[in-house]
N, C-alpha and C positions, 0 to 999 in steps of 0.2 A: 524715431518712432515709425515714420513712413517708410524708411528704408527697410526696417525689419519686416513690417507687415507686407510690403510689396514683394519682397523676396520670398516670404512664406506663401503668399498667394500664388506667385508664379511656380513655386515648387509644388504646391498642391495641385495645380492644374496639370503639371507634367506627370505627377504621380497617378492621377485619375485617368489620364489619357493612355498610360502604359499598363497599369495593372488590370488584371481580369476583372469583370464586373463584380464578382462575389468578393473581391478584396478591396474594391474602390472605397475611399473614405471621403467624408465630407462633413459639412456642418461644423459645430463647435469642436467636436473631437478631432476632425482633420485639421482644423485651423491650429489647434493647440499642439498637435503632433508636428505640423510643419514649423510652427514657431519654435518648438523645442530643438528641431534640427538647426534652424538658423542661429539661435542664440548659443548653440553649442560650439560654434566656430567653423572655420572654413574647411577643416578636414572632414567632418561629418557631413557638411553641406555638399561637398564634392562627391562624397561616397553615395549620398542620397540621389544626386543627379545621375550618377552612373548605375545605381541599383535602387529604384524607387521603393522596393520592399523594405529598405532601411528605415523609411519613415514609419512603418507599421509598428516598429518596436521602440521608437523614440518618445521619450516623455521626460520633460524637465518640469517640476512643479511650479517653478517661478515664471515659466514661459508665458502663461496666460496674463500674468500681471505686468509683464514688461511694457507693453504699449501705454497702460494706464499710468505706470510709474513715470514714464517719459512725459506724458501729458501733465502729470501733477508737478513735476519738477519744473517744466516750462512755465506753468501757472505761477509757481512760488518765485521764480526768477523774474518774470516779466509782467505778472499781473493779468496775463491773457491766457484763457483756457484754450485748449486744443481739442478739436473733434477727433476721437480715435477712429482711424480708418477701418473700413470693413474690406477685408481682402487686400487687393493691391491698388485700390483706388487712391487718387491723389485727393487728400482732404480739402485742398485749396480749390478743387474743381467741383466739390459737392454743391448741389443746388441749395440755395438759401432756404431756411425753414420759414421765412416770412414771404408771403405773396406780395405782388406789386400793389395790390389794393390795401395792404396793411399799412403802407407808408412808413410811419416811425413807430407805430405801436400795434401789438396784437395781444389778445388774451385768449389763452387756450386751456382746456382741461388737461389734467395729468394725474396719473395714479388714482383714478376715480374708482375706489373700491365699493363705495356706497352712493346712491343717487344724490346729486345736489338738490337743494331745496327747489321745489317746483317753480319755474320761471327764472331761476338764477342766470342761466346762460343767455337768454334773450335779452335780459336787462343788462348783463355785462357787456354783450356786444353793442347794445344801443348806447351805453355810456362811452365805450371805446370809440364808436364812430363819432360821438360828440367831441371827444378829445382830439381826434384826427382833424376835425374841422375848425377846432378853436385856435385862432391865430396867436393868442397869448400863450397857450399851452405849447404850440409848436415852437414859438420863439424861445420858450423856457428850455425846451428839450434841445433844440439846436444849439442854444448857448452853452449847454454842458459839453458839446464836442463829442458826444457819445454816438455810437451807431444805433439803429433801431432797437427797441426793446421788446422782448417776447416775454409776456407775463404768463406764468403757469399758476393756476389755482388748483390745489390738490384737495380731494375729499377722501378720507380714509376713516377706518374704524378706530375707536379709542384703544382697542386691544392692539392693534398694529402700531399705533403711535407710541404706545408705551415701550416698545422695544427700540425706538429710534432716539437714542440718547447719544451724547458725545462719546460715551464709553464704548458704544458698539459700532456706530457708523458715523465717523468723523464728518462734520460738515452738514449733516442732515438738519432740518428744521422741524420744530414742533409747532403746535397750534399757535397761530398768531405771529410767528416769527417769519423772517424772510431771508432767503438765501440769494445773494447776487453774485453772478459770475460773468466775466467779459470774455467774449470770443472775438475772432478777427472781424466778423461781420455783424455781430449783434450783442446785445446784452440780455442775459436770461435772469429773470427775478421770479423765484418760486415761493409760494406760501401755502400753508395748510390752513384752510378756512375753518375758524371756530364754529361756523354754522352747520358743520357736518352733522347729519342725522336730524336736523331741525326741520320743522314745518311752520309756515307763517303766512300772513297776508301778503299781497303784493307790495305793500308799503313797507312791511318788515323785511321782505326779501331784498327790496331795493336798498334799504339801510345796510343789510349785510354785504351786498355788493359793493356799496360805497366804502364801507369800513375796510373790506379786504383790499380795494384798490388804493385807499389812502395809506394803509399800512405799507403797501409795496412802494408807493411813490415817496413816502417819508424815508424809507430805507434807501431808495435810490438817491435821493437828494443828499443823504449823508455820505453814501458810498462815492458819489461823484463830486462831493464838496461843492454842491450847486446852490447852496442856500435852501430856504424852505420851499417846498412844492406849493403850487398854486391850489386854490380851492377847486374842487371838482364842479363842472358846469351843471 
């Protein structure tokens, strides 16, 4: 996966350096055209290096999917997901998505199509900070042998969620479900909060935050075969 995207990125830089400005390509279109050349074999790749205009007419429909297919196959074989590289970067050198102060857990919003209930994120961060400082929780997580966990809580409209079914997007989650994926440096656990579109008192919002995090940690405990998760502080 990295080899393909690295060669495509190098080719694209060469093309943009040689072609006149009005022919220069970039963005997703350029990336896909460069990948099309690379996956087509050495002969076309050599031709494109000799004559960069070859890239302008190159298009293989499967090219865009190749890096993602590589990542999916790797995950099925090893249980570890791969970050798909952007351009010719080395995915292993990509900065961590977790900050140093996150320590072993961070909670982040993702795919927020509608506002979270008022006060949700301050309460979620406060509870996450309490988990970081809780010795029992730290021991439990360290005992799983897992890397730090990045929890994504998603808020989306009911209309959007209706189209996210196993028949359309494999592996996506619906309200109250959790998707767990392991990467080389982290575990990602994503859930769609059932409180989407709701309004409530601070006590009610705190209950929703706790419910969402309990749902995530119950799923993580099963995924990691770590026994029951502890009670939230």
